[in-house]
VEXKOL-790528 format. One line per 5 residues: number of its first residue (from 0); their letters; for each residue z, y, x of N, C-alpha, C, O, CB. Coordinates in steps of 0.001 Angstrom, whole numbers. Glycine has a CB too. Example, Ala and Ser with C-alpha at 12.3 -4.5 7.8 and 13.67 -1.06 7.14 Angstrom:
2
0 = AS = 7800,-5690,13190,7800,-4500,12300,7800,-3300,13200,8465,-3319,14236,9046,-4473,11308; 7080,-2250,12850,7140,-1060,13670,7870,30,12900,8039,1138,13409,5725,-598,14084
***
This chain:
88
0 = MNFSP = 0,-1181,836,0,0,0,0,1238,876,564,1253,1970,1205,2,-948; -635,2253,376,-669,3515,1100,281,4502,444,4,5017,-639,-2101,4086,1147; 1411,4765,1107,2386,5718,621,2251,7015,1403,1751,7032,2528,3814,5153,733; 2703,8092,792,2732,9348,1527,3699,9186,2697,4608,8358,2633,3151,10544,600; 3520,9961,3760,4425,9836,4910,5894,10036,4540,6765,9343,5065,4037,10836,5976
5 = DLQQA = 6173,10984,3634,7562,11227,3236,8152,10027,2503,9290,9635,2760,7651,12470,2352; 7370,9440,1581,7839,8281,838,8021,7091,1776,9013,6370,1676,6857,7931,-294; 7077,6883,2677,7174,5775,3637,8423,5924,4494,9120,4944,4759,5917,5717,4533; 8705,7142,4923,9889,7389,5748,11162,7107,4948,12099,6506,5474,9895,8847,6270; 11205,7532,3683,12374,7283,2842,12573,5787,2636,13697,5292,2717,12227,7994,1486
10 = IEQIA = 11500,5074,2372,11578,3619,2181,12124,2954,3438,13020,2114,3365,10188,3033,1826; 11590,3327,4566,12023,2725,5829,13491,3020,6109,14221,2147,6578,11161,3235,6984; 13925,4237,5826,15314,4630,6084,16275,3859,5179,17278,3323,5651,15492,6148,5875; 15976,3802,3902,16850,3094,2965,16868,1604,3274,17928,979,3270,16395,3330,1514; 15703,1038,3540,15624,-386,3881,16443,-683,5125,17180,-1667,5173,14162,-814,4096
15 = SDQGM = 16313,162,6118,17068,-27,7360,18568,56,7103,19340,-745,7632,16655,1021,8405; 18980,1036,6282,20398,1190,5949,20951,-42,5241,22128,-372,5383,20602,2423,5075; 20092,-723,4474,20515,-1909,3742,20257,-3203,4507,20518,-4293,3998,19814,-1962,2415; 19746,-3082,5730,19544,-4251,6583,18400,-5140,6140,18484,-6364,6238,20792,-5056,6633; 17339,-4532,5656,16186,-5320,5226,14908,-4628,5664,14922,-3475,6095,16194,-5527,3692
20 = SSEEF = 13815,-5345,5548,12526,-4768,5907,12053,-3864,4764,12568,-3934,3649,11477,-5886,6210; 11081,-3031,5057,10493,-2159,4038,9903,-2980,2909,10042,-2633,1736,9417,-1256,4652; 9240,-4075,3269,8629,-4935,2255,9676,-5557,1337,9497,-5601,120,7808,-6033,2921; 10782,-6043,1932,11858,-6615,1127,12445,-5572,179,12725,-5867,-983,12957,-7184,2032; 12627,-4356,679,13170,-3284,-150,12243,-2970,-1321,12702,-2801,-2451,13400,-2026,691
25 = IVKTL = 10951,-2894,-1057,9978,-2583,-2125,9995,-3677,-3184,10022,-3380,-4378,8545,-2426,-1541; 9980,-4940,-2760,9991,-6058,-3712,11287,-6048,-4521,11256,-6214,-5740,9829,-7413,-2970; 12419,-5855,-3856,13705,-5820,-4544,13735,-4684,-5567,14193,-4876,-6693,14854,-5659,-3530; 13259,-3531,-5188,13236,-2373,-6077,12341,-2620,-7282,12706,-2277,-8406,12767,-1133,-5323; 11179,-3208,-7061,10274,-3522,-8166,10886,-4545,-9119,10760,-4402,-10336,8945,-4045,-7627
30 = IEKIN = 11539,-5564,-8592,12187,-6568,-9431,13271,-5927,-10288,13370,-6209,-11482,12784,-7691,-8568; 14086,-5064,-9682,15142,-4381,-10432,14554,-3516,-11548,15081,-3497,-12660,15994,-3517,-9489; 13479,-2811,-11260,12850,-1947,-12264,12245,-2781,-13394,12394,-2434,-14566,11763,-1066,-11613; 11574,-3860,-13057,10971,-4730,-14074,12054,-5324,-14968,11891,-5357,-16188,10144,-5858,-13412; 13146,-5790,-14391,14244,-6340,-15182,14853,-5274,-16092,15190,-5550,-17243,15323,-6928,-14262
35 = SLKQA = 14989,-4072,-15575,15520,-2970,-16379,14612,-2669,-17570,15096,-2456,-18682,15688,-1712,-15516; 13310,-2652,-17344,12360,-2394,-18425,12366,-3525,-19450,12253,-3278,-20650,10952,-2207,-17859; 12498,-4766,-18976,12566,-5900,-19895,13796,-5799,-20785,13713,-6053,-21987,12583,-7222,-19119; 14938,-5429,-20207,16163,-5282,-20987,16023,-4156,-21998,16458,-4296,-23141,17360,-5022,-20069; 15429,-3052,-21599,15241,-1920,-22508,14337,-2323,-23659,14571,-1922,-24800,14651,-706,-21760
40 = TSHSS = 13315,-3103,-23379,12387,-3551,-24418,13067,-4524,-25369,12845,-4463,-26578,11152,-4205,-23790; 13887,-5413,-24843,14550,-6394,-25708,15601,-5745,-26584,15910,-6272,-27653,15188,-7493,-24874; 16164,-4611,-26167,17167,-3911,-26958,16549,-2879,-27883,17257,-2300,-28707,18170,-3246,-26052; 15260,-2634,-27772,14644,-1569,-28567,14612,-1899,-30046,14510,-990,-30870,13240,-1301,-28081; 14697,-3172,-30410,14680,-3532,-31828,16054,-3356,-32469,16168,-3370,-33695,14208,-4971,-32000
45 = LPQTG = 17093,-3192,-31662,18429,-2992,-32197,18640,-1522,-32521,18082,-661,-31841,19495,-3487,-31205; 19436,-1210,-33549,19711,199,-33829,20480,812,-32666,21442,231,-32164,20505,357,-35150; 20048,1972,-32256,20699,2643,-31143,21597,3745,-31677,21215,4498,-32573,19659,3212,-30155; 22782,3829,-31119,23667,4923,-31458,24081,5604,-30179,24186,4968,-29131,24897,4434,-32255; 24313,6884,-30264,24758,7623,-29103,23910,8845,-28858,22910,9088,-29533,24748,6745,-27893
50 = LEEKD = 24335,9595,-27885,23643,10823,-27538,22561,10564,-26512,22726,9744,-25609,24622,11856,-27018; 21463,11265,-26659,20424,11242,-25643,19655,12549,-25719,19734,13271,-26714,19477,10020,-25825; 18931,12841,-24690,18149,14073,-24630,16690,13742,-24839,16137,12882,-24153,18355,14805,-23284; 16056,14430,-25794,14632,14250,-26058,13980,15617,-26040,14303,16474,-26863,14383,13524,-27420; 13076,15823,-25120,12340,17078,-25037,13261,18284,-25013,12975,19294,-25656,11382,17193,-26195
55 = GILVF = 14357,18194,-24282,15265,19324,-24137,16215,19522,-25304,16933,20521,-25350,14481,20557,-23945; 16235,18580,-26258,17110,18689,-27424,18089,17527,-27391,17690,16384,-27168,16290,18697,-28760; 19374,17809,-27612,20380,16766,-27646,20325,16090,-29011,20479,16744,-30042,21797,17341,-27356; 20103,14770,-29010,19915,14006,-30240,21008,12952,-30327,21329,12293,-29338,18500,13349,-30288; 21584,12797,-31536,22563,11743,-31777,21900,10676,-32628,21601,10907,-33799,23850,12300,-32470
60 = NTESL = 21671,9519,-32047,21033,8409,-32754,22078,7668,-33571,23176,7395,-33086,20330,7445,-31764; 21731,7344,-34816,22617,6588,-35692,21817,5486,-36368,20598,5397,-36222,23288,7512,-36744; 22521,4661,-37101,21836,3714,-37959,21220,4509,-39108,21466,5707,-39239,22812,2597,-38483; 20430,3851,-39926,19761,4519,-41034,20759,5232,-41936,21822,4695,-42247,18951,3517,-41842; 20408,6447,-42354,21245,7228,-43256,20637,7294,-44656,20967,8187,-45436,21446,8638,-42704
65 = DHVDF = 19748,6350,-44975,19083,6344,-46270,20065,6224,-47434,19780,6695,-48535,18087,5213,-46326; 21201,5607,-47202,22172,5380,-48269,23045,6605,-48550,23823,6586,-49504,23050,4206,-47915; 22940,7656,-47756,23780,8841,-47911,23132,9806,-48898,21948,10121,-48781,24013,9534,-46544; 23916,10277,-49876,23447,11247,-50858,23759,12651,-50325,24822,13206,-50600,24116,11006,-52264; 22828,13210,-49568,23055,14508,-48955,23169,15615,-50004,23955,16546,-49827,21936,14826,-47980
70 = NGLIA = 22410,15532,-51075,22512,16533,-52138,23903,16516,-52755,24467,17570,-53047,21446,16287,-53221; 24453,15334,-52954,25810,15207,-53484,26840,15786,-52535,27770,16467,-52965,26133,13755,-53765; 26683,15522,-51259,27607,16073,-50267,27560,17599,-50242,28595,18259,-50147,27283,15521,-48879; 26358,18149,-50328,26214,19608,-50331,26854,20197,-51589,27557,21205,-51515,24718,20011,-50244; 26614,19575,-52735,27196,20058,-53996,28717,20005,-53932,29393,20941,-54358,26683,19222,-55193
75 = QSREE = 29253,18915,-53402,30707,18770,-53274,31272,19845,-52356,32312,20434,-52648,31070,17371,-52740; 30594,20096,-51257,31041,21116,-50318,31039,22494,-50963,31949,23291,-50733,30158,21117,-49074; 30025,22778,-51767,29956,24064,-52463,31088,24208,-53480,31684,25278,-53609,28602,24218,-53162; 31378,23121,-54202,32471,23159,-55174,33799,23435,-54481,34597,24245,-54952,32544,21838,-55954; 34031,22758,-53362,35273,22959,-52615,35357,24387,-52110,36425,24997,-52142,35372,21971,-51440
80 = SDWEQ = 34251,24916,-51649,34224,26301,-51172,34515,27272,-52313,35246,28246,-52135,32861,26625,-50535; 33936,27003,-53492,34186,27849,-54660,35665,27839,-55021,36238,28893,-55295,33343,27382,-55859; 36298,26657,-55025,37709,26548,-55355,38565,27291,-54334,39549,27935,-54700,38126,25080,-55428; 38193,27206,-53051,38949,27910,-52013,38836,29423,-52206,39814,30141,-51996,38446,27509,-50607; 37680,29910,-52595,37504,31351,-52812,38299,31821,-54025,38814,32939,-54035,36015,31689,-52996
85 = LKL = 38400,30971,-55049,39163,31340,-56230,40658,31442,-55945,41361,32216,-56595,38919,30339,-57332; 41140,30682,-54999,42571,30699,-54636,42933,31977,-53913,44109,32339,-53878,42925,29491,-53758; 41979,32668,-53339,42279,33886,-52581,42663,34988,-53441,42947,36082,-52953,41145,34302,-51766
***
């Protein structure tokens, strides 16, 4: 493979630090990346929850919210707000 001089130097340095050849380091790195991608693909069918960044926006992934009556929640919130204002 033809790597840029900077990349080749980085590969050689890291490989040397880990006591392996450049070729061994490249193969090991590729295997780790392939395994990581396989795991990500196998988990993609499961519902994901948690925070992640997409296009500069912080997104909270949840399971489906189809069962939530958002109009009802908004109406309830408005009623509670009205009652709080009447108490003042």
